[in-house]
DSSP file (Angstrom, degrees, kcal/mol; ACC not computed):
  #  RESIDUE AA STRUCTURE BP1 BP2  ACC     N-H-->O    O-->H-N    N-H-->O    O-->H-N    TCO  KAPPA ALPHA  PHI   PSI    X-CA   Y-CA   Z-CA
    1    1 A M              0   0    0      0, 0.0    11,-3.0     0, 0.0     2,-0.5   0.000 360.0 360.0 360.0 147.1   99.1  104.9  114.9
    2    2 A T  E     +A   11   0A   0      9,-0.2    52,-3.0     7,-0.0     2,-0.3  -0.938 360.0 176.5-115.7 131.2   98.5  107.8  112.6
    3    3 A V  E     -A   10   0A   0      7,-2.4     7,-2.8    -2,-0.5     2,-0.6  -0.899  29.7-120.7-125.7 159.1   98.6  107.7  108.8
    4    4 A D  E     -Ab   9  56A   0     51,-2.9    53,-3.6    -2,-0.3     2,-0.6  -0.896  27.4-175.0-102.4 121.1   98.0  110.4  106.2
    5    5 A V  E >  S-Ab   8  57A   0      3,-3.4     3,-1.6    -2,-0.6    53,-0.2  -0.951  73.2 -26.7-120.7 112.3   95.1  109.5  103.8
    6    6 A N  T 3  S-     0   0    0     51,-2.8    -1,-0.1    -2,-0.6    52,-0.1   0.866 128.3 -47.5  52.1  39.5   94.6  112.0  101.0
    7    7 A G  T 3  S+     0   0    0     50,-0.4     2,-0.4     1,-0.2    -1,-0.3   0.513 120.6 102.5  85.0   4.9   96.0  114.8  103.2
    8    8 A R  E <  S-A    5   0A   0     -3,-1.6    -3,-3.4     2,-0.0    -1,-0.2  -0.962  72.2-116.9-124.2 140.3   94.0  113.9  106.3
    9    9 A E  E     -A    4   0A   0     -2,-0.4     2,-0.4    -5,-0.2    -5,-0.2  -0.507  28.2-169.8 -75.0 139.4   95.2  112.1  109.4
   10   10 A Q  E     -A    3   0A   0     -7,-2.8    -7,-2.4    -2,-0.2     2,-0.5  -0.997  15.5-140.0-128.3 133.8   93.6  108.8  110.3
   11   11 A E  E     +A    2   0A   0     -2,-0.4     2,-0.3    -9,-0.2    -9,-0.2  -0.826  29.7 173.1 -93.1 128.1   94.1  107.0  113.5
   12   12 A L        -     0   0    0    -11,-3.0     3,-0.1    -2,-0.5    -2,-0.0  -0.933  34.7-104.0-132.3 156.1   94.4  103.2  113.1
   13   13 A A    >   -     0   0    0     -2,-0.3     3,-1.7     1,-0.1     0, 0.0  -0.485  51.9 -89.5 -73.4 148.5   95.2  100.3  115.4
   14   14 A P  T 3  S+     0   0    0      0, 0.0    -1,-0.1     0, 0.0     3,-0.1  -0.316 116.2  31.4 -55.9 140.9   98.7   98.9  115.1
   15   15 A G  T 3  S+     0   0    0     36,-0.5    37,-0.1     1,-0.3    -2,-0.1   0.455  83.2 153.1  87.3   1.1   98.8   96.1  112.5
   16   16 A A    <   -     0   0    0     -3,-1.7    35,-3.2    35,-0.1    -1,-0.3  -0.344  29.9-150.1 -63.6 144.5   96.1   97.7  110.4
   17   17 A T  B  >  -E   50   0B   0     33,-0.3     4,-2.2    -3,-0.1    33,-0.2  -0.563  30.7 -99.8-108.1 174.1   96.2   96.7  106.7
   18   18 A V  H  > S+     0   0    0     31,-1.5     4,-2.6    28,-0.8    29,-0.2   0.910 126.3  53.5 -58.9 -41.6   95.2   98.5  103.6
   19   19 A A  H  > S+     0   0    0     27,-2.0     4,-2.3     1,-0.2    -1,-0.2   0.893 106.5  52.0 -61.5 -40.0   92.0   96.4  103.6
   20   20 A T  H  > S+     0   0    0     26,-0.3     4,-2.2     2,-0.2    -1,-0.2   0.924 110.3  48.7 -60.3 -45.7   91.3   97.6  107.2
   21   21 A L  H  X S+     0   0    0     -4,-2.2     4,-2.0     1,-0.2    -2,-0.2   0.930 110.3  49.9 -61.3 -46.9   91.7  101.2  106.1
   22   22 A L  H  X>S+     0   0    0     -4,-2.6     5,-3.0     1,-0.2     4,-0.5   0.903 110.1  50.8 -61.3 -41.0   89.4  100.8  103.1
   23   23 A A  H ><5S+     0   0    0     -4,-2.3     3,-1.1     1,-0.2    -1,-0.2   0.911 109.1  51.4 -62.0 -41.7   86.7   99.2  105.3
   24   24 A R  H 3<5S+     0   0    0     -4,-2.2    -1,-0.2     1,-0.3    -2,-0.2   0.853 109.9  49.5 -63.3 -34.6   87.0  102.0  107.7
   25   25 A L  H 3<5S-     0   0    0     -4,-2.0    -1,-0.3    -5,-0.2    -2,-0.2   0.513 117.5-114.9 -81.9  -4.7   86.5  104.5  104.9
   26   26 A G  T <<5S+     0   0    0     -3,-1.1     2,-0.4    -4,-0.5    -3,-0.2   0.770  71.3 134.6  77.4  26.5   83.5  102.6  103.6
   27   27 A L      < -     0   0    0     -5,-3.0     2,-0.4    -6,-0.2    -1,-0.3  -0.868  56.4-125.6-110.8 142.1   85.2  101.6  100.4
   28   28 A E    >   -     0   0    0     -2,-0.4     3,-1.9     1,-0.1     4,-0.1  -0.709  19.8-132.3 -83.1 134.7   85.2   98.2   98.8
   29   29 A A  G >  S+     0   0    0     -2,-0.4     3,-1.3     1,-0.3    -1,-0.1   0.833 103.8  59.1 -57.4 -36.0   88.7   96.9   98.1
   30   30 A G  G 3  S+     0   0    0      1,-0.3    -1,-0.3     3,-0.0    13,-0.1   0.659 108.9  45.0 -69.1 -14.5   87.9   95.9   94.5
   31   31 A Y  G <  S+     0   0    0     -3,-1.9     2,-0.4    30,-0.0    -1,-0.3   0.117 100.1  81.2-117.2  21.3   86.8   99.5   93.6
   32   32 A A    <   -     0   0    0     -3,-1.3     2,-0.4    29,-0.2    29,-0.2  -0.977  58.8-151.2-130.2 142.5   89.7  101.4   95.2
   33   33 A L  E     -C   60   0A   0     27,-3.5    27,-2.6    -2,-0.4     2,-0.4  -0.924  19.6-164.0-107.7 135.7   93.2  102.3   94.0
   34   34 A V  E     -CD  59  41A   0      7,-0.5     7,-2.6    -2,-0.4     2,-0.4  -0.971  13.9-171.5-128.4 134.9   95.8  102.8   96.7
   35   35 A E  E     -CD  58  40A   0     23,-2.3    23,-2.4    -2,-0.4     2,-0.5  -0.992  10.4-162.5-119.9 129.6   99.2  104.3   96.6
   36   36 A R  E >  S-CD  57  39A   0      3,-3.2     3,-1.9    -2,-0.4    21,-0.2  -0.957  72.3 -21.7-117.8 118.7  101.4  104.0   99.7
   37   37 A N  T 3  S-     0   0    0     19,-3.6    -1,-0.2    -2,-0.5    20,-0.1   0.864 129.7 -48.0  51.4  40.9  104.4  106.3  100.1
   38   38 A G  T 3  S+     0   0    0     18,-0.4    -1,-0.3     1,-0.2    19,-0.1   0.432 120.3 102.7  86.2  -0.5  104.5  107.0   96.4
   39   39 A E  E <  S-D   36   0A   0     -3,-1.9    -3,-3.2     0, 0.0    -1,-0.2  -0.948  72.9-117.1-118.5 135.5  104.2  103.3   95.3
   40   40 A P  E     -D   35   0A   0      0, 0.0     2,-0.5     0, 0.0    -5,-0.2  -0.388  22.8-140.1 -67.3 146.7  101.1  101.6   94.1
   41   41 A V  E     -D   34   0A   0     -7,-2.6    -7,-0.5    -2,-0.1     2,-0.2  -0.934  19.5-121.4-107.4 128.4   99.7   98.7   96.1
   42   42 A E    >   -     0   0    0     -2,-0.5     3,-2.0     1,-0.1     4,-0.3  -0.466  16.2-130.4 -67.8 135.9   98.4   95.7   94.2
   43   43 A R  G >  S+     0   0    0      1,-0.3     3,-1.6     2,-0.2     4,-0.3   0.862 106.8  61.9 -55.0 -38.2   94.8   95.0   95.0
   44   44 A A  G 3  S+     0   0    0      1,-0.3    -1,-0.3     2,-0.1     3,-0.2   0.683 105.8  47.8 -63.5 -16.6   95.6   91.3   95.7
   45   45 A R  G X> S+     0   0    0     -3,-2.0     4,-2.0     1,-0.1     3,-1.4   0.375  76.1 105.2-105.9   3.1   97.8   92.4   98.5
   46   46 A Y  T <4 S+     0   0    0     -3,-1.6   -27,-2.0    -4,-0.3   -28,-0.8   0.864  84.4  47.1 -53.8 -39.8   95.5   94.9  100.3
   47   47 A A  T 34 S+     0   0    0     -4,-0.3    -1,-0.3   -29,-0.2    -2,-0.1   0.668 116.5  45.3 -76.8 -15.7   94.8   92.4  103.2
   48   48 A D  T <4 S+     0   0    0     -3,-1.4     2,-0.8   -31,-0.1    -2,-0.2   0.700  87.5  91.7-100.0 -23.5   98.5   91.6  103.5
   49   49 A V     <  -     0   0    0     -4,-2.0   -31,-1.5     1,-0.0     2,-0.3  -0.648  64.3-154.2 -83.6 108.9  100.1   95.1  103.5
   50   50 A E  B     -E   17   0B   0     -2,-0.8   -33,-0.3   -33,-0.2     2,-0.2  -0.644  13.0-129.9 -82.9 135.7  100.4   96.4  107.0
   51   51 A L        -     0   0    0    -35,-3.2   -36,-0.5    -2,-0.3     2,-0.3  -0.505  20.1-151.1 -83.1 154.1  100.5  100.1  107.4
   52   52 A E    >   -     0   0    0     -2,-0.2     3,-2.1   -38,-0.1    -1,-0.0  -0.871  33.8 -74.0-124.8 157.2  103.1  101.9  109.5
   53   53 A E  T 3  S+     0   0    0     -2,-0.3   -50,-0.2     1,-0.3    -1,-0.1  -0.194 117.2  11.4 -48.6 133.1  103.2  105.1  111.5
   54   54 A A  T 3  S+     0   0    0    -52,-3.0    -1,-0.3     1,-0.2   -51,-0.2   0.551  84.8 158.3  71.8  11.5  103.4  108.1  109.3
   55   55 A D    <   -     0   0    0     -3,-2.1   -51,-2.9   -53,-0.3     2,-0.5  -0.354  34.9-139.9 -58.6 146.9  102.6  106.3  106.0
   56   56 A R  E     -b    4   0A   0    -53,-0.2   -19,-3.6   -51,-0.1   -18,-0.4  -0.965  24.9-175.7-113.4 120.9  101.2  108.6  103.3
   57   57 A L  E     -bC   5  36A   0    -53,-3.6   -51,-2.8    -2,-0.5     2,-0.5  -0.903  20.9-159.4-121.8 145.3   98.4  107.1  101.3
   58   58 A V  E     - C   0  35A   0    -23,-2.4   -23,-2.3    -2,-0.4     2,-0.5  -0.993  15.3-170.5-117.6 123.0   96.4  108.2   98.3
   59   59 A V  E     + C   0  34A   0     -2,-0.5     2,-0.3   -25,-0.2   -25,-0.2  -0.966  10.5 171.4-118.0 127.0   93.1  106.4   98.0
   60   60 A A  E     - C   0  33A   0    -27,-2.6   -27,-3.5    -2,-0.5    -2,-0.0  -0.967  27.0-143.9-135.3 149.8   91.1  106.9   94.8
   61   61 A R        -     0   0    0     -2,-0.3   -29,-0.2   -29,-0.2     2,-0.1  -0.964  27.7-128.4-111.7 118.4   88.0  105.4   93.3
   62   62 A P        -     0   0    0      0, 0.0     2,-0.5     0, 0.0    -2,-0.0  -0.374  22.2-156.6 -65.2 143.7   88.1  105.1   89.5
   63   63 A V        -     0   0    0     -2,-0.1     2,-0.3     0, 0.0    -2,-0.0  -0.984   9.5-135.6-125.5 127.6   85.1  106.5   87.7
   64   64 A A        -     0   0    0     -2,-0.5     2,-0.3     2,-0.0     0, 0.0  -0.587  29.4-179.3 -80.0 142.7   84.0  105.5   84.3
   65   65 A G              0   0    0     -2,-0.3    -1,-0.0     1,-0.1     0, 0.0  -0.824 360.0 360.0-134.5 174.5   83.1  108.3   81.9
   66   66 A G              0   0    0     -2,-0.3    -1,-0.1     0, 0.0    -2,-0.0   0.393 360.0 360.0-168.8 360.0   81.9  108.7   78.5
C-alpha cells in the first residue's frame, strides 16, 4: 500500500498503523505529531489507527525554542 508522508510516497504493508510508520521513519511516537487526511491523530491511538491506501499524512516533531 502507498501513503503520502510529508509529500513523499511511502510503501507500507497492509494493516500498517501510525505507530508502524513512525517506527519505520525512526521517530518515537511520543515525540511526533501526526495529521491524517487533514485530521489530527491522538498519540494514544497511534498503535490502533490503521492506515489506508492513498492516506495523506503530515508528520512533525515539535521543537522547543527560546
